[in-house]
N, C-alpha and C positions, 0 to 999 in steps of 0.2 A: 470866745466861746459862743456868743450870740450868733456870729456869722456862720459858725459850724452847724448850729441848730437849724438855721434858715436853709443852709445848703442841704442838710440831711432831709428836711421836710420836702424840699423841692424834688430831690431824687425819689423819695418815697411816693410823692404824688404822681410823678412821671410813670413809675412802675405800675401804680394802680390804674392809671388811664390806659396804659398799654394793654394791661390784662383785660380791661373792659372793652377794648376796641374790637376783639374777636377776629381779626383778619390776619392772614399770613400768606407768604409768597406761594405756597404749594396748594392753595385753595382750601385748606382746612383751617378751622378756627383754632386759636391758640389753646383753648380749653378742651379740644378734642370733639367739639360739637360740629354741627353742620356749618359750612362757610357762608358768608354773606353773598358771595358770588362764585359761580362755577368757572373754573379755568380750563382752557383748551389749548393744546399745542397743534399747529398745523403749518403747512408750507403752501406757497403760491397764492398771493393775495387775489389774483384774478380768477382763481378756480376754487380750491378747497376752502380758503378763508372766506371768500365771497359766499360759498355754499353755507357755511356755518352762520354767517351774518343773516342770510335769508331765512335759515331755519329758526334762528332766535327771534327774528321779527315776527314770524308766523306763530311761533309757540307762545310768545308773550300775549298775543291777541286772544289766545284761548286760556292760558294758564294764569295770566295776570302777572303778579310780582315775580320776576325772574331776571337774573343778570348773568350774562356769559362774557367773561373776559378772555378774548382770543389773542394768543401770543404768536406772532409770526416768527417761525424759525425755519432755516433751510433744512431739508430732509436729513442731510448728513449730520447736522447739529442735533436734531431730535434723537437720532440713533445714538450718537455719542453720549448725550445727556442721560438717556434711558439706561444705556449700558453702565455708565459710571454710577448713577444713582442706585439702580437696582442691585448691582454687584456689591455695593457698599453695605447692603442690608438695611438701609434706611430709606424712608419715603419722603424725607425732607426735600422740598423743592419740586416735587412731582406735581403734574397737573391732574385734574379730575378726568379729563378727556384727552386722548392723544390719537392722532392719525398715524397709522403705520402702513407702509406699503405691503401688499400681499406677499411679495417674495420674502420679506423679512419677518413676518408675523410669527411664524413658528419658532424662530430663534429666541424670541422673547417668551412666548407662551410655554414652551417646553422647559426653558431655563428658569423662569420665574412665575410659575402658574399661580402662586398665592398672592402675587402682586396685582393680579387682574381680577376684576369683579365678574362673577358668573352672570351672563346675560340671558341664560336659557329661558327664564320665565318672562323675559321682556321682549323677546323677538321670536317670530315663527320663521326659522331659517328656510323652510320649504317655500316661502314666498320670494326667495331670492334665486338668482341664477345658480345652477348646479355647481359650476366650477369655483364658486366663491365659498363653498362649504368647507372644504378641506383646509384652506389657509386660515380660516377664522375660528376654528374649533380645535379642542384638544382634550383627550381623555374623556370623551363623552359629554363634554360641556361646551356650550356656545359662548364665546367671549366677545366676538366682534359683531358690530352692526355693519354689514357690507355696504360699501358706498359706490364709487364709480367703477365703470368697466374700462378695461384696457383693450376692448375688442379691436382687432386689427382690420385694416383695409389697404388696398393698393390705390393710392391717389395717382391719377394719370392726367397729363397734359394732352387734351384731345387735339389741339392744333398741331402738335408735333407728330402725333399718331397719323393724322390725316396727311401731313406732308410726306410721311414715309409709306403711305398706302395701307395703313392699318385702321381698325376701329376698336373701340373699347371691348366689343364682343370677342375680338381675337385674343384678348388678355384676360378673359373671364373664366374662372375655374380651371386654370392651367397649373402645371407643375413649375417648379423653379428652373428645371432644365429647359422647358419650353420658353420660359421668360428670358433666359440667357440667349437662346437662339434668336428670338424676336429682337431682343435688345441689341445684339450685334448688328443686325440689319438696320435698325432705327438709328443707332449711333453713326453708322457709316453714311446713311442717307441725309441725316440732319446735322451731324457734327455735335449733337448733344449727348452727354453722358446719360446712361439709363437710370442711375441711382447714385446716391451719395452714401458712402460707407466710412466708418471710423474703424480702422484695423484694431484699435485698442478698446472698442466699446462692444460688449456682447449682446446688445439689444436684439439684433437681427438673429443671432444664434438662438436666443430664447424663443422668439415667436416661431421660428422655423421648426424647432424641435417639438413644440407643443402641437403643431398641426398633426403630428404622428401619434399624439396621445401618450407620449412618454416624457421622461425627464432625466436629469443627471443622476438620479437615485431611483431605487425601486419604489414600488407602491407604498412601502412603509416610510418613505421620506428620509431614510437613514442609510440603507445599504448602497454604497457607491455603484453606479451602473454606467461606466464609460467604455471600458474595453469590450469590444464586440457589440456595442450599442449602435445599431444600424442608423437610427435617426440622428444621433450625435455625429457620427461619421459623415452622413450625407450633408448635414448642415455645414460642417467644416469644409467639405469639398465644394459645395455651392458657393460659400463665402469666398474661398480662395479662387475659384473659377471666375467669379465676377471681377475680382481684382486683376487676375492674370489676363483675362480677355479684353481688358481696357475699356469696359463699358461702365466702370464705376468712377465717379469723382470721389476723392478721398477728403474727409474732413477731420479736424482735430478736436472739435468741441461742439457744444450745442449751437452757439451763435453761427459758426461757419456752416453747420448743417442747415440751419434755417436760411442762411444767405444763399445757399446753393439753389434752392428752389424758388425763393423770392426773386432772385436775379434772373431766373429763366434759364439756368445752366443745365438743368436735368429734366428728365422726362417723367419720372415717377418717384413716389415716396411710399415706402412700405413701413407702416407703423400703426400705433394705436389711434383711436378716434380723437384723443386729446390733442392731436396735432392740427385739427381742423382750424382753430383760431389763428394759428401761425400761417397756415396755407392761405387763409382769407385775408391776411394782413396786407398782402400786395393787391390792392383793389384793381389795379390795371389789368390783372389776369382774370377778372370776373368773366365767367362764361366759358373759360378754356380748361376747366378742370372737371373730372368725374371721379367716382370711387367705385372700384369693383372688389370682389373678394380677394383675400391674400392668396398668393400662390402656395401650393402644398409641396412637401418633399416627395420624392419618388420612392415612397415606402408604402407597403401594403397597409391599408386602413387609414392612411393620411387623408385629411379633409381640408377644404379651403376655408378654414376658420381658425383663429388663434387669438391669443391675448398677449399683451405686453404692458407691464405696469399694473395700475389699478391699486386702490387702497381701501381701508376700512377703519371705522372708529372703535376705540376701546376705552373702557372705564377703569381707572386705577382703583385699587382696593383701599381707599382712604376716606375720611369723613367727607360727606357730600356725594358719595357713590350712588345713593338712591335717587337723589335729585338729578345727577348726571345721566343715570340709566333711564329715568322717566323722560328726560328731555330727548335723548336719542331715540327711544322707543316711539315717542309721539311724533317725531319728525321723520328722520331717515328710515325708521323702522315701520312706518305705517301711513304716512301722509301722502296720498296720491297727488293732491293739489300741489304740494311742495315740489314734487318731481316734475310737474308740468312747468313750474316757474324756473326750476334749475336748467331745463333745456332752453327755454325761451330767453332767459335773462343772462345765463352764464355759458350755456352750451355744454353742460355736464349731463351725460347720460348715466343714470344710475342703474342698479341691478335689481331693483325692487319690481318684481314681475307684474303685480296688479296695476302699476302706474305706467306701463309701457304701451298702452293702447290709446292714450288720450290725444287730444287735438294737436298738442305740441309735437307729437311724433308723426304727424301726417301733414307737414308743411313742406312745400317745395322751396328749394334754396336757389335763388337766382345766380349766386356765385358758381354753383355747380350745374348751371344750365337747366335749372328747374328740377333737378333730381331731389328726391326725398331721401337725403342721406341718413337722417336719424332712423327712419323706418328700416332702411337697409342694414344699418349697424345693429339694430335690435335683432333683426332676423339672423345675422351672422353670429351674434352673441349667443343665441340659443344653440348653436352648433359647436361651440368651443369645447374641445376635449377637456375632461376633468382630470387634472394631475395633482399629485401631492408635491408641492414645492419644497417641503421639508425645511430643515434648519440651515442648509448650506448652499443656497442658490448662488450667492455672490462669490463665496469662496471657490465654488466649483467652476464658475465662469471665468474667474481670474486665472485659474489653472489652465483652462482651455485656451484663453487668449494668449497666454505664454506659449503654449504648445502650438498654437496657430502660426506663430512666427517661425517656429522650427519647421513646421509643415511647409510653409512658403519657401523655406530655404532648402528644401529637398528631402526632408525626413519623411519616411513612408507613413501613410495614414494609419495603418494598423499599429505601427510602433508609437505613433502619436497618442492614440487612444489607450494603449497599454501603459505608457508612461504617465498619462494623465490619471489613469486609474490608481497607479501606485502612489502618486503624489497625494491624491485625494484621500486614499486610505490612511496614509501616514499622517496627514494634517487633520483630518476630520473625525477619525475614529478614536 
């Protein structure tokens, strides 16, 4: 009996100590009060996580006692965990802050608006790039703190251009059709492929279509808009033509795409500015690269500016939300000095407009033969057409990629778009 009394006392003591500890995995205290530390989920240790660490370091200098626990997750794992947790109706295990790609944001905000904290009073959204507004807001409320830009550019090997008798100016502010014609000549003269494409990856389709200021859905972000959509049809045609004309190297994944230009096998890379560190990874190519505006589709109103990727920060509606909101508002939402450091130390270009004219954005880059690529990217960012990505970007592009294979096998383009429309309406409505 004495042993049982001792055991019971030990168990009771453990329970009391646990209750007093105040911490839990989801960032909230066990008694529902504010947590001891704010938790954040993000991906990419060299980019997003590094940005959070830098923001915490600067915030602590001003605010004093503050702790941010950053948990590194792959983006697909964050999406899965959010969907699983939020759909279950419980916030257990959720972080205080979560990074969400702009393409995916509306799928969460529209499905679970009560799960996210209204940041309207913490951020002036007019201080950010126009195209960031639609993905980060819903039903008149501002939920996201916009972060990095996915502004696109066309990275070019100047030595290959010179060998074929071209200059960067010949590929500046051109259409994708002009790019293909120049590319055929360059490939013939140099033996180098013009671009590396993954037939199963829709990235290029997305940034092509946005140059025309349209999307896979109407402006409401819901009504499917594929059949008869000139921009979507043109993007598919251009993508297919590059493969058919044999100016494209084909890759199967991220690493093989990087290897294609690091090894010197291709002439150009068309993508977001976040590719810059990967381009610069091959130091032997220093001085042989430049960046010009992305080609545009041959569609009325299309511009030589677009976006691919990009992400923003959100606060979950759990204990600690006020602390998390204050941290984000004081750093990514207003700290111009932080954005200077993000550029110089990480290479991250934000979308906070008041911070885009500092010294960090006016430095020449020796790797790009002295070009001030940061200033150029900021200029092109201001020209990105504003579209509503809606809730179904990835589902829509998955359908188009499937139909692209049919198109390459001989199916008429008009029929491809009509069938994609029918599939999207059946799956997404």
